[in-house]
C-alpha positions, 0 to 999 in steps of 0.5 A: 919329636913326633911320635909316630905309630906304625906296624908292618902289617899295615901293609898287607898283600893286595886282595884280588879285584881291589883298587885300593893302594895297599902300599900307601902305608909302607910308602908313608912310612919310607917318605917319613923316614927319608923326611929329616924330621925328629921322629919317634917310632911306636908299633902297636898291638892288635885291638883286643875283641872286646874293644871291637865288640864295644863298637861293632856287632859281635857277629860282624867282628867274627865275620872279619876275624875268621874271613868269612864275610858275606858277599853283600858286606865284601862288596860294600867294603870294596875288597875281599877280606883275606887273613892279612887283611883281617888281621891289619884291621885288628891292628890299626885301630890298635894304632889310633888307640896307641897314638892317642895315648902318645898324644896324651904324654907328648901333645901330638902323635900320628898313626900311619894308618886309620881314618876307617870313617865309613865302617858301620855297626854291622858291616864295613863300607868305602874301603873301611872294615873296623871303625878305629876312630870310634873304637880308640874314642870308646876305649879311651872314655870307658878306660877313663883315660879321657873325659870328653873326646872330640873327633874332628874329620876333615876327609871330603867324605863325611864320617858317617860311620863314626857319627852314627857308631857314637850318636848319643854319647855325651863323652865323645862328639863328632864334627864333619867338614865334607863335600855335600855331594860326595859319598855316601849318598845318605849322610848320618848326623854327626854333633856338627856337620859342615858340608861344603859345595863342589869346587870349594877352595882354600880360602872359603875351606880354611874360613868355614873350618875356623868359624865352625870348629871353634864354637864346638870346641868352645861349647863341648870343651873336649880334653883330646882331639882325634884327627881324620887328616883325609888329604882328598879334599885336594883339587886333583884327588880322584875321589874328591869334589873340592878344590884345595891346593897343596898349600891349602892343605898344609894351611888346614893342618898347620892351623889344626895343630896350632889351635889344638896346642893353643888350647892345651889339647892332645892331638892325634892323627890318622891318615884318612883319604887320599886317592889318585893313580900315582901312590907316591903322589898320594903318600907325600900328601899324607906325609906333608900333613903329619909334618904340618900337624907337627910343625903347627902343633910345636910353634903354637906350644912355643908361641904360647910360652913367649906370649903370642898366638899364631892362629891365623890362616894369613901367617899373622902373628897375634898377641895373646896371653901366654896362658891361652 
């Protein structure tokens, strides 16, 4: 049973001159309903203003909520902020926070939106308005829900906003594995950045992910993972520069789910990037990601009970203590 967080206002009417696929979140919802998986649906509330302002400058928060965004910020965001877009921007961080709370209770949960990792303190950027990952992490930490949180960002673009907003915190760490030459041109500094060369394929990507994420988890010892499950490392993605296949994306997310479960770490996922002219194809990538994460998490949990760990990309079962 996978807890899924969704709100009808995730599907906002497309603003004028916008190239962002505003119907994607509705398609993800519909495809999940048709997938035949055991899902439990949850509807989030809007994130209170105080938690938006805990991460973003109060004046910027007001500009968004009152739909009076200056032109230069509108250009950086990539579309105009209309009243429905402003409402959506406030609800999505509430969805990521709710997914995290559900993960603390059930192990794994997914938000059908979110991953707005380019949003900075005083402006949005790259189709991102409020940084839901940073907002949810700060609220979880300040409320005392989780002592240490790790944000794992597998989008093809570096999570520059998340890294900048959370720099200097000792209770929240950031990890970003991304295409080195892709947007943004000026990178921020995450706790750990893993830049990849153009054209990196399945085997090199998956090996690098495992070899870099594992020691970070060992050293930071998080109590939960917030996962930005961008599907734009796909070879045919319109804005990607890496070369993962569909099977490679599935292997990535299956391993992330297994890895978190085997470490006893609650895992909450958000969508992240995925771009193409066919909205249905992009949405299928996101749905496949959510189901792979859920399957991986459940299988690792079963394997640990039986005394096995299945933490290999090659599908080989490896004997491990049941308490792993």
